[in-house]
C-alpha positions as CSV (number, residue, x, y, z in Angstrom):
1,M,-32.6,-12.6,-10.6
2,A,-31.1,-11.6,-7.3
3,R,-27.5,-10.3,-7.5
4,K,-24.8,-12.1,-5.5
5,P,-23.3,-10.1,-2.8
6,A,-19.8,-8.7,-3.8
7,A,-17.0,-10.8,-2.5
8,L,-14.8,-9.3,0.2
9,P,-11.3,-8.5,-0.7
10,E,-8.7,-11.1,0.5
11,I,-7.5,-10.7,3.9
12,E,-4.1,-8.8,4.1
13,P,-2.3,-9.2,7.4
14,K,-0.4,-6.0,8.4
15,I,3.4,-6.6,7.9
16,F,5.3,-4.3,10.2
17,Q,8.5,-3.2,8.7
18,N,10.4,-2.3,11.8
19,S,10.0,-1.9,15.7
20,A,9.7,1.8,15.4
21,E,6.5,1.4,13.5
22,I,5.2,-0.9,16.0
23,D,6.0,1.5,18.8
24,R,3.9,4.2,17.1
25,A,1.0,1.9,16.8
26,I,1.2,1.0,20.5
27,V,1.3,4.7,21.5
28,K,-1.7,5.4,19.2
29,L,-3.7,2.6,21.1
30,E,-2.6,3.7,24.5
31,R,-4.0,7.2,23.7
32,R,-7.3,5.5,22.8
33,I,-7.3,3.6,26.2
34,A,-6.7,7.0,28.0
35,E,-9.6,8.5,26.1
36,I,-12.0,5.8,26.6
37,R,-11.3,5.6,30.4
38,E,-12.2,9.3,30.7
39,I,-15.7,8.9,29.2
40,D,-18.4,10.1,31.6
41,F,-21.2,7.8,30.4
42,V,-23.8,9.5,32.8
43,A,-23.1,12.9,31.3
44,A,-23.0,11.3,27.7
45,E,-26.5,9.9,28.4
46,R,-28.1,12.8,30.2
47,D,-26.4,15.7,28.3
48,H,-25.8,14.2,25.0
49,T,-22.1,15.3,25.0
50,G,-21.1,12.8,22.2
51,A,-17.8,12.0,24.0
52,D,-18.7,8.3,23.7
53,N,-19.3,8.6,20.0
54,A,-16.1,10.5,19.5
55,A,-14.0,8.1,21.4
56,R,-15.5,5.1,19.5
57,S,-14.8,6.7,16.1
58,N,-11.3,7.5,17.1
59,L,-10.6,3.9,18.1
60,Q,-12.1,2.6,14.8
61,K,-9.9,5.0,12.8
62,A,-6.8,4.0,14.8
63,I,-7.4,0.2,14.1
64,L,-7.9,1.1,10.4
65,E,-4.8,3.3,10.3
66,I,-2.6,0.7,12.0
67,Y,-3.7,-2.5,10.4
68,G,-5.3,-1.5,7.1
69,P,-8.8,-2.0,5.6
70,N,-8.4,-5.7,4.7
71,S,-6.6,-6.8,8.0
72,P,-8.3,-9.4,10.2
73,E,-8.1,-6.9,13.2
74,Y,-10.0,-4.2,11.3
75,R,-12.5,-6.7,10.0
76,E,-13.1,-7.9,13.5
77,H,-13.2,-4.6,15.3
78,Q,-14.5,-2.1,12.8
79,H,-17.8,-1.9,14.4
80,I,-16.5,-2.0,18.0
81,D,-18.9,-0.3,20.4
82,F,-19.1,0.6,24.2
83,W,-21.9,-1.8,24.9
84,A,-22.0,-5.3,26.2
85,G,-25.0,-7.3,27.4
86,P,-28.8,-7.4,26.5
87,M,-30.6,-4.4,25.0
88,F,-34.3,-4.0,25.2
89,V,-37.1,-1.3,25.1
90,D,-37.7,0.9,28.3
91,M,-34.4,0.0,29.9
92,H,-33.8,1.6,33.2
93,P,-31.0,4.2,33.3
94,G,-29.1,2.0,35.6
95,Q,-29.3,-0.9,33.2
96,I,-28.1,1.3,30.4
97,L,-25.2,2.5,32.5
98,E,-24.4,-1.0,33.3
99,G,-24.4,-2.0,29.6
100,R,-22.1,0.9,28.7
101,E,-19.6,0.2,31.5
102,N,-19.5,-3.5,30.6
103,G,-18.8,-2.3,26.9
104,R,-16.1,0.0,28.0
105,R,-14.3,-2.9,29.9
106,Q,-14.7,-5.1,26.9
107,A,-13.4,-2.5,24.5
108,L,-10.4,-2.0,26.8
109,G,-9.7,-5.6,27.0
110,I,-9.6,-5.7,23.1
111,I,-7.2,-2.9,22.8
112,S,-5.0,-4.4,25.5
113,G,-5.0,-7.6,23.6
114,L,-3.9,-5.7,20.4
115,I,-1.1,-4.1,22.2
116,S,0.2,-7.3,23.6
117,S,0.1,-8.8,20.2
118,L,2.1,-5.8,18.9
119,K,4.7,-6.1,21.7
120,E,5.1,-9.8,20.7
121,K,5.6,-8.8,17.0
122,R,8.2,-6.2,18.1
123,E,10.1,-8.9,20.2
124,D,10.1,-11.2,17.1
125,L,11.4,-8.3,14.9
126,E,14.1,-7.4,17.3
127,G,15.2,-11.0,17.5
128,G,16.0,-10.7,13.7
129,E,15.5,-7.1,12.7
130,Q,15.0,-6.6,9.0
131,P,16.1,-3.4,7.4
132,S,13.7,-1.0,6.1
133,P,13.9,-0.6,2.3
134,S,14.6,3.1,2.8
135,S,17.9,2.0,4.4
136,Y,19.1,0.1,1.4
137,F,17.6,2.2,-1.4
138,E,21.1,3.7,-2.4
139,K,22.6,0.1,-2.4
140,L,20.2,-1.2,-5.1
141,N,22.1,0.3,-8.1
142,L,19.0,1.5,-9.6
143,H,19.2,2.9,-13.1
144,P,20.0,6.7,-12.9
145,R,16.9,7.7,-14.9
146,V,14.7,6.0,-12.4
147,A,16.7,6.7,-9.2
148,D,17.1,10.4,-9.9
149,V,13.4,11.2,-9.9
150,A,12.3,8.5,-7.3
151,R,15.0,8.9,-4.6
152,D,13.9,12.1,-2.8
153,L,10.2,11.2,-3.0
154,F,10.9,7.7,-1.6
155,L,13.2,8.6,1.3
156,D,10.8,11.4,2.1
157,G,8.0,8.9,2.7
158,H,6.1,9.4,-0.6
159,H,6.7,5.9,-1.7
160,F,4.1,5.7,-4.5
161,D,4.7,9.1,-5.8
162,A,8.2,7.7,-6.4
163,V,6.8,4.7,-8.2
164,F,4.8,7.1,-10.5
165,A,7.8,9.4,-11.1
166,G,9.9,6.3,-12.0
167,A,7.4,5.2,-14.5
168,K,7.1,8.5,-16.2
169,A,11.0,8.6,-16.5
170,L,10.9,5.1,-18.0
171,V,8.4,6.3,-20.8
172,N,10.6,9.4,-21.5
173,F,13.7,7.2,-21.8
174,V,12.0,5.0,-24.3
175,K,10.9,8.0,-26.4
176,E,14.5,9.4,-26.3
177,R,16.3,6.2,-27.3
178,S,13.7,5.3,-30.0
179,G,13.0,8.8,-31.3
180,R,9.3,8.2,-31.2
181,H,8.1,11.3,-29.5
182,D,5.0,11.2,-31.4
183,L,3.7,8.2,-29.4
184,D,3.0,7.6,-25.7
185,G,1.8,5.0,-23.4
186,A,1.1,1.4,-24.6
187,P,1.0,2.4,-28.3
188,L,4.6,3.7,-27.8
189,M,5.7,0.3,-26.3
190,R,3.9,-1.9,-28.9
191,T,5.5,0.2,-31.6
192,V,9.0,0.6,-30.4
193,F,9.4,-3.0,-29.2
194,S,7.3,-4.8,-31.7
195,K,9.1,-7.9,-33.2
196,N,7.8,-6.7,-36.6
197,N,9.8,-3.6,-37.7
198,P,10.9,-2.5,-34.1
199,A,12.7,0.8,-33.3
200,L,14.7,-0.9,-30.6
201,T,15.6,-4.6,-30.3
202,F,17.1,-6.7,-27.5
203,N,18.7,-9.3,-29.8
204,D,19.2,-9.9,-33.4
205,L,15.6,-11.3,-34.1
206,A,17.4,-14.2,-35.8
207,D,15.2,-17.2,-34.7
208,Q,11.9,-17.9,-32.9
209,T,13.5,-17.9,-29.6
210,Q,14.8,-14.3,-30.0
211,L,11.4,-13.2,-31.6
212,D,9.7,-14.5,-28.5
213,E,12.1,-12.6,-26.3
214,Q,11.4,-9.4,-28.2
215,E,7.6,-9.9,-27.9
216,G,7.7,-10.7,-24.2
217,M,9.8,-7.6,-23.4
218,M,7.4,-5.6,-25.4
219,H,4.6,-6.9,-23.2
220,L,6.6,-6.2,-20.1
221,F,7.0,-2.4,-21.1
222,E,3.4,-2.3,-22.1
223,G,2.4,-3.7,-18.7
224,A,4.5,-1.1,-16.9
225,V,2.6,1.5,-18.7
226,L,-0.9,0.1,-18.1
227,G,-0.3,-1.3,-14.7
228,I,2.0,1.3,-13.1
229,R,2.3,4.6,-14.9
230,N,-1.4,5.0,-15.9
231,P,-3.0,4.1,-12.5
232,G,-0.3,6.3,-11.0
233,G,-1.7,9.4,-12.7
234,H,-5.1,8.6,-11.2
235,S,-5.6,6.5,-8.2
236,F,-2.6,4.1,-7.8
237,P,-3.3,1.8,-4.9
238,E,-1.2,2.7,-2.0
239,G,0.8,-0.1,-0.3
240,T,3.8,-0.9,1.7
241,E,7.2,0.5,1.5
242,Q,8.5,-2.9,0.4
243,R,6.0,-3.0,-2.5
244,A,6.9,0.4,-3.7
245,I,10.6,-0.6,-3.9
246,E,9.7,-3.8,-5.7
247,Y,7.9,-1.6,-8.4
248,I,10.8,0.8,-8.6
249,S,13.3,-2.1,-9.0
250,L,11.2,-3.4,-11.9
251,L,11.2,0.0,-13.6
252,S,15.0,0.2,-13.1
253,L,15.4,-3.3,-14.7
254,L,13.4,-2.1,-17.7
255,A,15.3,1.2,-18.0
256,Y,18.5,-0.8,-18.1
257,R,17.0,-2.9,-20.9
258,V,16.3,0.2,-22.8
259,Q,19.8,1.4,-22.3
260,E,21.1,-2.0,-23.8
261,A,18.7,-2.2,-26.6
262,K,19.9,-1.3,-30.1
263,K,18.5,0.2,-33.2
264,P,18.0,-2.5,-35.9
265,P,20.0,-1.9,-39.2
266,R,18.1,0.0,-41.8
267,K,16.5,-2.2,-44.5
268,N,17.6,-1.5,-48.1
């Protein structure tokens, strides 16, 4: 039975955080324009200089770096080439040169279109500029156990290293408050916050509603380990600065809940 082709990831349009980020993208594309204009296609064909291949590779990388692998721009232009027109066997050198020149004009037109779109996005941003997450990191009142390990990493641009550091700090905080240094990861969270004989509770466990809250919080802590800390030690997916601050905010909330949790009274 033939295998179905793997489905492409969902399209993720690039969200630019500020006009400075857009300006850097424009400069990068303008450099590619200058490089492409300087290609000597006659020499590239005759002497195999590779200048055309290098320029094409640089352009593809620039679009990837600016927009991301799942962006509509990269999907459309990831195979961009300096050729336009028919291609057939035994083409005359003049026909090859014409195809390459047409391809150059086409590529330059595509880049110019991308730059125009970026300038339009910049105008939209400047009309209602949104602050970068870095600018309000200190205003979030994050829990000190998370903020102290994440702050410098985040502000230095290592956003997901900051997320990972915050997740590790949360786990250590749970160990300290519960006294369960013999456990780690998901088993730690399932044991400490279990609704049956927990080490830390978020309420009095007096009725079903409170038992449900205890179990729900247990799953949140378990999810923070399985979905944030564990992948962070291996290949946590990089994302936007905004997404990183959202993860850090979640870890901070959980740290505050750990601080508020209490040890249940000992049973006789």
